[in-house]
TORKOL-4160 file (C-alpha; in steps of 0.2 Angstrom, whole numbers, padded with zeros to 4 digits, m for minus):
156
<pt num="1" X="0000" Y="0000" Z="0000"/>
<pt num="2" X="0006" Y="0017" Z="m0005"/>
<pt num="3" X="0000" Y="0034" Z="m0001"/>
<pt num="4" X="m0004" Y="0045" Z="0013"/>
<pt num="5" X="m0011" Y="0038" Z="0029"/>
<pt num="6" X="m0029" Y="0044" Z="0025"/>
<pt num="7" X="m0028" Y="0036" Z="0008"/>
<pt num="8" X="m0022" Y="0019" Z="0015"/>
<pt num="9" X="m0036" Y="0020" Z="0028"/>
<pt num="10" X="m0049" Y="0023" Z="0014"/>
<pt num="11" X="m0041" Y="0009" Z="0004"/>
<pt num="12" X="m0043" Y="m0004" Z="0018"/>
<pt num="13" X="m0061" Y="0002" Z="0022"/>
<pt num="14" X="m0065" Y="m0001" Z="0003"/>
<pt num="15" X="m0057" Y="m0018" Z="0004"/>
<pt num="16" X="m0067" Y="m0022" Z="0019"/>
<pt num="17" X="m0084" Y="m0017" Z="0011"/>
<pt num="18" X="m0080" Y="m0027" Z="m0004"/>
<pt num="19" X="m0076" Y="m0043" Z="0007"/>
<pt num="20" X="m0092" Y="m0040" Z="0016"/>
<pt num="21" X="m0102" Y="m0039" Z="0000"/>
<pt num="22" X="m0094" Y="m0055" Z="m0005"/>
<pt num="23" X="m0099" Y="m0063" Z="0011"/>
<pt num="24" X="m0081" Y="m0065" Z="0017"/>
<pt num="25" X="m0082" Y="m0061" Z="0035"/>
<pt num="26" X="m0064" Y="m0066" Z="0039"/>
<pt num="27" X="m0057" Y="m0055" Z="0026"/>
<pt num="28" X="m0069" Y="m0040" Z="0030"/>
<pt num="29" X="m0063" Y="m0041" Z="0048"/>
<pt num="30" X="m0045" Y="m0042" Z="0043"/>
<pt num="31" X="m0046" Y="m0026" Z="0032"/>
<pt num="32" X="m0056" Y="m0017" Z="0045"/>
<pt num="33" X="m0042" Y="m0020" Z="0058"/>
<pt num="34" X="m0029" Y="m0014" Z="0046"/>
<pt num="35" X="m0040" Y="0002" Z="0043"/>
<pt num="36" X="m0042" Y="0004" Z="0062"/>
<pt num="37" X="m0023" Y="0002" Z="0064"/>
<pt num="38" X="m0019" Y="0015" Z="0052"/>
<pt num="39" X="m0032" Y="0027" Z="0059"/>
<pt num="40" X="m0024" Y="0025" Z="0076"/>
<pt num="41" X="m0007" Y="0029" Z="0068"/>
<pt num="42" X="m0014" Y="0044" Z="0059"/>
<pt num="43" X="m0022" Y="0051" Z="0075"/>
<pt num="44" X="m0006" Y="0049" Z="0085"/>
<pt num="45" X="0004" Y="0058" Z="0072"/>
<pt num="46" X="m0009" Y="0072" Z="0071"/>
<pt num="47" X="m0008" Y="0074" Z="0091"/>
<pt num="48" X="0011" Y="0075" Z="0090"/>
<pt num="49" X="0010" Y="0088" Z="0076"/>
<pt num="50" X="m0003" Y="0098" Z="0086"/>
<pt num="51" X="0008" Y="0097" Z="0102"/>
<pt num="52" X="0023" Y="0102" Z="0092"/>
<pt num="53" X="0014" Y="0117" Z="0084"/>
<pt num="54" X="0007" Y="0122" Z="0102"/>
<pt num="55" X="0025" Y="0121" Z="0109"/>
<pt num="56" X="0032" Y="0132" Z="0095"/>
<pt num="57" X="0018" Y="0145" Z="0097"/>
<pt num="58" X="0022" Y="0145" Z="0116"/>
<pt num="59" X="0040" Y="0148" Z="0112"/>
<pt num="60" X="0036" Y="0161" Z="0100"/>
<pt num="61" X="0025" Y="0170" Z="0112"/>
<pt num="62" X="0039" Y="0169" Z="0126"/>
<pt num="63" X="0051" Y="0176" Z="0113"/>
<pt num="64" X="0040" Y="0190" Z="0108"/>
<pt num="65" X="0036" Y="0194" Z="0127"/>
<pt num="66" X="0055" Y="0195" Z="0130"/>
<pt num="67" X="0058" Y="0206" Z="0115"/>
<pt num="68" X="0043" Y="0217" Z="0122"/>
<pt num="69" X="0051" Y="0218" Z="0139"/>
<pt num="70" X="0068" Y="0222" Z="0132"/>
<pt num="71" X="0061" Y="0236" Z="0121"/>
<pt num="72" X="0051" Y="0243" Z="0136"/>
<pt num="73" X="0067" Y="0243" Z="0147"/>
<pt num="74" X="0077" Y="0252" Z="0133"/>
<pt num="75" X="0063" Y="0265" Z="0131"/>
<pt num="76" X="0063" Y="0268" Z="0150"/>
<pt num="77" X="0082" Y="0270" Z="0150"/>
<pt num="78" X="0082" Y="0282" Z="0136"/>
<pt num="79" X="0068" Y="0292" Z="0144"/>
<pt num="80" X="0078" Y="0293" Z="0160"/>
<pt num="81" X="0094" Y="0298" Z="0151"/>
<pt num="82" X="0084" Y="0312" Z="0142"/>
<pt num="83" X="0076" Y="0318" Z="0158"/>
<pt num="84" X="0092" Y="0317" Z="0169"/>
<pt num="85" X="0107" Y="0328" Z="0161"/>
<pt num="86" X="0119" Y="0320" Z="0173"/>
<pt num="87" X="0116" Y="0303" Z="0165"/>
<pt num="88" X="0118" Y="0309" Z="0147"/>
<pt num="89" X="0134" Y="0306" Z="0138"/>
<pt num="90" X="0146" Y="0320" Z="0142"/>
<pt num="91" X="0158" Y="0327" Z="0128"/>
<pt num="92" X="0177" Y="0326" Z="0131"/>
<pt num="93" X="0185" Y="0343" Z="0135"/>
<pt num="94" X="0202" Y="0345" Z="0127"/>
<pt num="95" X="0213" Y="0360" Z="0129"/>
<pt num="96" X="0220" Y="0365" Z="0111"/>
<pt num="97" X="0229" Y="0381" Z="0117"/>
<pt num="98" X="0245" Y="0383" Z="0107"/>
<pt num="99" X="0258" Y="0380" Z="0120"/>
<pt num="100" X="0274" Y="0370" Z="0119"/>
<pt num="101" X="0271" Y="0351" Z="0121"/>
<pt num="102" X="0275" Y="0346" Z="0139"/>
<pt num="103" X="0282" Y="0329" Z="0142"/>
<pt num="104" X="0268" Y="0325" Z="0153"/>
<pt num="105" X="0255" Y="0327" Z="0139"/>
<pt num="106" X="0262" Y="0313" Z="0128"/>
<pt num="107" X="0260" Y="0325" Z="0113"/>
<pt num="108" X="0274" Y="0327" Z="0100"/>
<pt num="109" X="0279" Y="0344" Z="0094"/>
<pt num="110" X="0277" Y="0345" Z="0075"/>
<pt num="111" X="0280" Y="0360" Z="0063"/>
<pt num="112" X="0261" Y="0362" Z="0060"/>
<pt num="113" X="0257" Y="0365" Z="0079"/>
<pt num="114" X="0272" Y="0376" Z="0083"/>
<pt num="115" X="0263" Y="0392" Z="0077"/>
<pt num="116" X="0270" Y="0409" Z="0079"/>
<pt num="117" X="0276" Y="0407" Z="0097"/>
<pt num="118" X="0287" Y="0392" Z="0091"/>
<pt num="119" X="0295" Y="0402" Z="0077"/>
<pt num="120" X="0299" Y="0417" Z="0088"/>
<pt num="121" X="0306" Y="0405" Z="0101"/>
<pt num="122" X="0317" Y="0397" Z="0087"/>
<pt num="123" X="0324" Y="0413" Z="0081"/>
<pt num="124" X="0328" Y="0419" Z="0099"/>
<pt num="125" X="0338" Y="0403" Z="0102"/>
<pt num="126" X="0349" Y="0404" Z="0086"/>
<pt num="127" X="0363" Y="0417" Z="0085"/>
<pt num="128" X="0361" Y="0429" Z="0072"/>
<pt num="129" X="0370" Y="0426" Z="0055"/>
<pt num="130" X="0383" Y="0437" Z="0048"/>
<pt num="131" X="0381" Y="0443" Z="0031"/>
<pt num="132" X="0393" Y="0434" Z="0018"/>
<pt num="133" X="0407" Y="0444" Z="0011"/>
<pt num="134" X="0414" Y="0441" Z="m0006"/>
<pt num="135" X="0433" Y="0436" Z="m0007"/>
<pt num="136" X="0443" Y="0446" Z="m0020"/>
<pt num="137" X="0446" Y="0437" Z="m0037"/>
<pt num="138" X="0463" Y="0431" Z="m0038"/>
<pt num="139" X="0473" Y="0438" Z="m0053"/>
<pt num="140" X="0472" Y="0427" Z="m0068"/>
<pt num="141" X="0486" Y="0423" Z="m0080"/>
<pt num="142" X="0478" Y="0433" Z="m0094"/>
<pt num="143" X="0478" Y="0448" Z="m0082"/>
<pt num="144" X="0496" Y="0446" Z="m0078"/>
<pt num="145" X="0502" Y="0444" Z="m0096"/>
<pt num="146" X="0492" Y="0459" Z="m0101"/>
<pt num="147" X="0500" Y="0469" Z="m0087"/>
<pt num="148" X="0517" Y="0463" Z="m0092"/>
<pt num="149" X="0514" Y="0466" Z="m0111"/>
<pt num="150" X="0509" Y="0484" Z="m0107"/>
<pt num="151" X="0524" Y="0488" Z="m0097"/>
<pt num="152" X="0537" Y="0484" Z="m0110"/>
<pt num="153" X="0528" Y="0494" Z="m0123"/>
<pt num="154" X="0529" Y="0509" Z="m0111"/>
<pt num="155" X="0547" Y="0506" Z="m0109"/>
<pt num="156" X="0551" Y="0507" Z="m0127"/>
């Protein structure tokens, strides 16, 4: 026999009616017992499925109730935070005044954050530069020969 449990039950009931019409009481009783057996199996399976469905519904209701409780708690906390300014998140206050970085602050001095004070302090620390003076050009060999050449002509 193939098919769903209900189809099997219907098939055995039909076989039992056919056996009863042919005056075969033993075969009719046998088919009725088979039909009753499958009917019990079907009702047990339906009870199990119903119990499983009810359990899932109960778990879903519990999960939904838990989510509702958590949502209500979050809303209460948010309302309390908004009503009490001390509970609200406070911003960090940082001092960005342009001063030399102290070793306690953990900051590193960079050219970008030195500013005008840093440049003025740098100039004070370095000694002033002396202006460059040019050295006189050494006499070249052409200059010397032209000077010598002029002198003999003058002597003549």
